[in-house]
Backbone as JSON Lines, residues from 0, in Angstrom:
{"i":0,"aa":"M","n":[32.53,26.02,-62.19],"ca":[31.19,25.88,-61.64],"c":[30.84,26.62,-60.47]}
{"i":1,"aa":"A","n":[30.04,27.89,-60.74],"ca":[29.84,28.67,-60.04],"c":[28.33,28.56,-59.29]}
{"i":2,"aa":"V","n":[28.54,28.69,-57.77],"ca":[27.61,28.42,-57.09],"c":[26.72,30.02,-56.98]}
{"i":3,"aa":"S","n":[25.2,29.92,-56.89],"ca":[24.62,31.23,-56.89],"c":[24.46,31.52,-55.53]}
{"i":4,"aa":"G","n":[24.05,32.64,-54.95],"ca":[24.18,33.21,-53.84],"c":[22.83,32.64,-52.94]}
{"i":5,"aa":"A","n":[21.92,32.57,-53.64],"ca":[20.81,31.71,-53.01],"c":[20.96,30.04,-52.62]}
{"i":6,"aa":"K","n":[21.85,29.61,-53.43],"ca":[22.39,28.11,-52.84],"c":[23.13,28.29,-51.92]}
{"i":7,"aa":"V","n":[24.37,29.28,-51.8],"ca":[24.83,29.4,-50.4],"c":[24.2,29.64,-49.18]}
{"i":8,"aa":"L","n":[23.09,30.6,-49.57],"ca":[22.39,30.51,-48.03],"c":[21.33,29.66,-47.86]}
{"i":9,"aa":"K","n":[20.96,28.93,-48.87],"ca":[19.87,27.57,-48.45],"c":[21.13,26.59,-47.85]}
{"i":10,"aa":"Y","n":[22.1,26.47,-48.56],"ca":[23.22,25.53,-47.53],"c":[23.53,25.92,-46.09]}
{"i":11,"aa":"V","n":[23.87,27.24,-46.06],"ca":[24.47,28.05,-44.59],"c":[23.01,27.48,-44.05]}
{"i":12,"aa":"G","n":[21.63,27.99,-44.21],"ca":[20.53,27.76,-43.43],"c":[20.47,26.3,-43.14]}
{"i":13,"aa":"M","n":[20.44,25.19,-44.06],"ca":[20.24,24.07,-43.76],"c":[21.49,23.34,-42.83]}
{"i":14,"aa":"A","n":[22.91,23.82,-42.79],"ca":[23.77,23.53,-41.96],"c":[23.22,24.19,-40.37]}
{"i":15,"aa":"G","n":[22.72,25.33,-40.35],"ca":[22.26,25.89,-38.87],"c":[21.12,24.94,-38.36]}
{"i":16,"aa":"V","n":[20.49,24.53,-39.08],"ca":[19.11,23.49,-38.89],"c":[19.67,22.35,-38.13]}
{"i":17,"aa":"V","n":[20.83,21.83,-38.98],"ca":[21.33,20.49,-38.24],"c":[21.89,20.82,-37.17]}
{"i":18,"aa":"G","n":[22.67,21.91,-36.94],"ca":[23.5,22.44,-35.85],"c":[22.49,22.46,-34.67]}
{"i":19,"aa":"V","n":[21.45,22.98,-34.94],"ca":[20.31,23.23,-33.74],"c":[19.99,22.23,-33.24]}
{"i":20,"aa":"A","n":[19.51,21.29,-34.49],"ca":[18.88,19.74,-33.62],"c":[19.86,19.02,-33.1]}
{"i":21,"aa":"A","n":[21.35,18.86,-33.55],"ca":[22.32,18.31,-32.73],"c":[22.47,18.86,-31.66]}
{"i":22,"aa":"T","n":[22.58,19.89,-31.3],"ca":[22.77,20.85,-30.05],"c":[21.69,20.18,-29.08]}
{"i":23,"aa":"G","n":[20.22,20.21,-29.69],"ca":[19.24,19.78,-29.15],"c":[19.18,18.34,-28.3]}
{"i":24,"aa":"V","n":[19.79,17.49,-29.22],"ca":[19.84,16.09,-28.78],"c":[21.12,16.05,-27.79]}
{"i":25,"aa":"M","n":[22.49,16.5,-27.6],"ca":[23.12,16.46,-26.72],"c":[22.58,17.11,-25.47]}
{"i":26,"aa":"V","n":[21.74,18.1,-25.48],"ca":[21.37,18.94,-24.31],"c":[20.15,17.87,-23.72]}
{"i":27,"aa":"A","n":[19.42,17.08,-24.49],"ca":[18.51,16.11,-23.83],"c":[19.44,14.93,-23.23]}
{"i":28,"aa":"R","n":[20.13,14.55,-23.92],"ca":[21.13,13.36,-23.48],"c":[21.73,13.65,-22.07]}
{"i":29,"aa":"D","n":[22.03,15.18,-21.97],"ca":[22.98,15.41,-20.73],"c":[21.82,15.43,-19.7]}
{"i":30,"aa":"E","n":[20.67,16.04,-19.86],"ca":[19.52,15.98,-18.81],"c":[19.3,14.71,-18.53]}
{"i":31,"aa":"R","n":[19.02,13.91,-19.39],"ca":[18.52,12.56,-18.95],"c":[19.79,12.03,-17.94]}
{"i":32,"aa":"K","n":[20.99,12.21,-18.19],"ca":[21.8,11.43,-17.35],"c":[21.8,12.25,-16.06]}
{"i":33,"aa":"R","n":[21.64,13.58,-15.93],"ca":[21.54,14.45,-14.64],"c":[20.29,13.78,-14.09]}
{"i":34,"aa":"R","n":[19.45,13.55,-14.43],"ca":[18.13,13.28,-13.71],"c":[18.03,11.71,-13.61]}
{"i":35,"aa":"A","n":[18.92,10.99,-13.6],"ca":[19.11,9.5,-13.65],"c":[19.15,9.19,-12.27]}
{"i":36,"aa":"Y","n":[18.17,8.52,-11.51],"ca":[18.06,8.01,-10.23],"c":[18.75,6.63,-10.07]}
{"i":37,"aa":"T","n":[19.34,6.7,-9.01],"ca":[19.88,5.26,-8.63],"c":[18.9,4.31,-8.14]}
{"i":38,"aa":"P","n":[19.25,3.21,-8.03],"ca":[17.91,2.24,-7.34],"c":[17.65,2.32,-6.05]}
{"i":39,"aa":"D","n":[18.56,2.83,-5.24],"ca":[18.24,2.97,-3.83],"c":[17.35,4.09,-3.93]}
{"i":40,"aa":"E","n":[17.53,5.14,-4.8],"ca":[16.63,6.61,-4.44],"c":[15.19,6.22,-4.99]}
{"i":41,"aa":"V","n":[15.28,5.17,-5.92],"ca":[13.98,4.77,-6.83],"c":[13.16,4.23,-5.43]}
{"i":42,"aa":"R","n":[13.81,3.08,-4.68],"ca":[13.25,2.39,-3.77],"c":[12.81,3.12,-2.48]}
{"i":43,"aa":"E","n":[13.46,4.34,-2.12],"ca":[13.32,5.01,-0.98],"c":[11.73,5.82,-1.5]}
{"i":44,"aa":"Q","n":[11.96,6.41,-2.62],"ca":[10.53,7.23,-2.97],"c":[9.31,6.17,-2.94]}
{"i":45,"aa":"L","n":[9.5,4.93,-3.34],"ca":[8.34,4.09,-3.53],"c":[8.03,4.05,-2.18]}
{"i":46,"aa":"H","n":[8.95,3.75,-1.14],"ca":[8.64,3.42,0.21],"c":[7.65,4.79,0.78]}
{"i":47,"aa":"V","n":[8.39,5.53,0.4],"ca":[7.79,6.98,0.96],"c":[6.17,7.14,0.36]}
{"i":48,"aa":"R","n":[6.15,6.67,-0.81],"ca":[4.72,7.05,-1.48],"c":[3.76,5.88,-0.83]}
{"i":49,"aa":"Y","n":[4.27,4.51,-0.59],"ca":[3.57,3.35,0.09],"c":[3.06,4.0,1.5]}
{"i":50,"aa":"T","n":[4.13,4.28,2.18],"ca":[3.54,4.64,3.37],"c":[2.7,5.83,3.59]}
{"i":51,"aa":"A","n":[2.64,6.98,2.63],"ca":[1.73,7.94,2.65],"c":[0.3,7.35,2.11]}
{"i":52,"aa":"A","n":[0.36,6.59,1.29],"ca":[-0.84,6.05,0.61],"c":[-1.36,5.01,1.67]}
{"i":53,"aa":"Y","n":[-0.85,4.46,2.21],"ca":[-1.51,3.54,3.53],"c":[-2.06,4.26,4.55]}
{"i":54,"aa":"N","n":[-0.99,5.62,4.98],"ca":[-1.66,6.25,6.13],"c":[-2.96,7.12,5.59]}
{"i":55,"aa":"N","n":[-3.17,7.38,4.15],"ca":[-4.13,8.1,3.68],"c":[-5.15,6.85,3.06]}
{"i":56,"aa":"G","n":[-5.24,5.83,3.77],"ca":[-6.55,5.3,3.14],"c":[-6.47,4.6,1.73]}
{"i":57,"aa":"G","n":[-5.41,4.87,0.97],"ca":[-5.15,4.03,-0.04],"c":[-4.98,5.19,-1.12]}
{"i":58,"aa":"E","n":[-5.15,6.55,-0.79],"ca":[-5.15,7.82,-1.71],"c":[-3.33,7.98,-2.13]}
{"i":59,"aa":"V","n":[-3.17,8.12,-3.13],"ca":[-1.42,8.25,-3.31],"c":[-1.14,9.74,-3.7]}
{"i":60,"aa":"P","n":[-0.56,10.27,-2.72],"ca":[-0.34,11.84,-2.83],"c":[0.95,11.99,-4.17]}
{"i":61,"aa":"R","n":[0.22,12.96,-5.17],"ca":[0.91,13.34,-6.46],"c":[1.95,14.42,-5.63]}
{"i":62,"aa":"P","n":[3.39,14.47,-6.54],"ca":[4.19,15.28,-6.3],"c":[3.4,16.29,-6.83]}
{"i":63,"aa":"S","n":[3.99,17.82,-6.43],"ca":[3.44,18.87,-7.04],"c":[4.24,19.31,-7.95]}
{"i":64,"aa":"K","n":[4.07,20.16,-8.81],"ca":[4.68,20.67,-10.02],"c":[5.48,22.03,-9.42]}
{"i":65,"aa":"P","n":[6.57,22.08,-9.83],"ca":[7.23,23.31,-9.18],"c":[6.7,24.59,-9.7]}
{"i":66,"aa":"T","n":[6.66,25.77,-8.97],"ca":[6.24,27.05,-9.6],"c":[7.49,27.42,-10.66]}
{"i":67,"aa":"M","n":[7.01,28.41,-11.41],"ca":[7.82,29.39,-11.98],"c":[8.95,29.8,-11.33]}
{"i":68,"aa":"R","n":[8.97,30.14,-10.38],"ca":[9.65,30.92,-9.32],"c":[10.77,29.63,-9.13]}
{"i":69,"aa":"E","n":[10.58,28.51,-8.93],"ca":[11.38,27.3,-8.21],"c":[12.1,26.92,-9.61]}
{"i":70,"aa":"R","n":[11.3,26.86,-10.74],"ca":[11.95,26.65,-12.0],"c":[12.93,27.6,-12.29]}
{"i":71,"aa":"L","n":[13.04,28.37,-12.47],"ca":[13.72,29.79,-12.59],"c":[15.27,29.71,-11.71]}
{"i":72,"aa":"Q","n":[14.88,29.39,-10.28],"ca":[15.94,29.42,-9.62],"c":[16.66,28.11,-9.98]}
{"i":73,"aa":"N","n":[16.08,26.85,-10.01],"ca":[16.86,25.87,-10.33],"c":[17.52,25.92,-11.72]}
{"i":74,"aa":"A","n":[17.14,26.37,-13.0],"ca":[18.06,26.76,-13.89],"c":[19.15,27.58,-13.72]}
{"i":75,"aa":"R","n":[18.87,28.86,-12.9],"ca":[20.05,29.53,-12.51],"c":[21.24,28.68,-11.69]}
{"i":76,"aa":"E","n":[20.68,27.76,-10.74],"ca":[21.65,26.86,-10.21],"c":[22.55,26.06,-10.94]}
{"i":77,"aa":"R","n":[21.69,25.62,-12.03],"ca":[22.47,24.48,-13.11],"c":[23.14,25.64,-13.88]}
{"i":78,"aa":"L","n":[23.04,26.75,-14.2],"ca":[23.99,27.41,-15.12],"c":[25.4,27.82,-14.16]}
{"i":79,"aa":"R","n":[25.33,28.13,-12.62],"ca":[26.2,28.62,-12.05],"c":[27.35,27.36,-12.11]}
{"i":80,"aa":"R","n":[26.72,26.06,-11.91],"ca":[27.44,24.83,-11.78],"c":[28.38,24.9,-12.85]}
{"i":81,"aa":"H","n":[28.04,25.0,-14.28],"ca":[28.57,24.86,-15.36],"c":[29.54,26.05,-15.77]}
């Protein structure tokens, strides 16, 4: 039974899509583990926010988003560690 070239390319493409999806899942799982906080870290952050809100008359300060430069620097640091 001969397989045409188009079918071969179709299967190679499908395998590539499955590989990319699997890699994305693994990267996301790894990132979740890396960003996991301990209960003590969560408690400490809640205390900091509560104190700041109490001192500001009930207004809770929101953490600022990192700038593009900070995001790139963080990405470079993560790549260097691995």
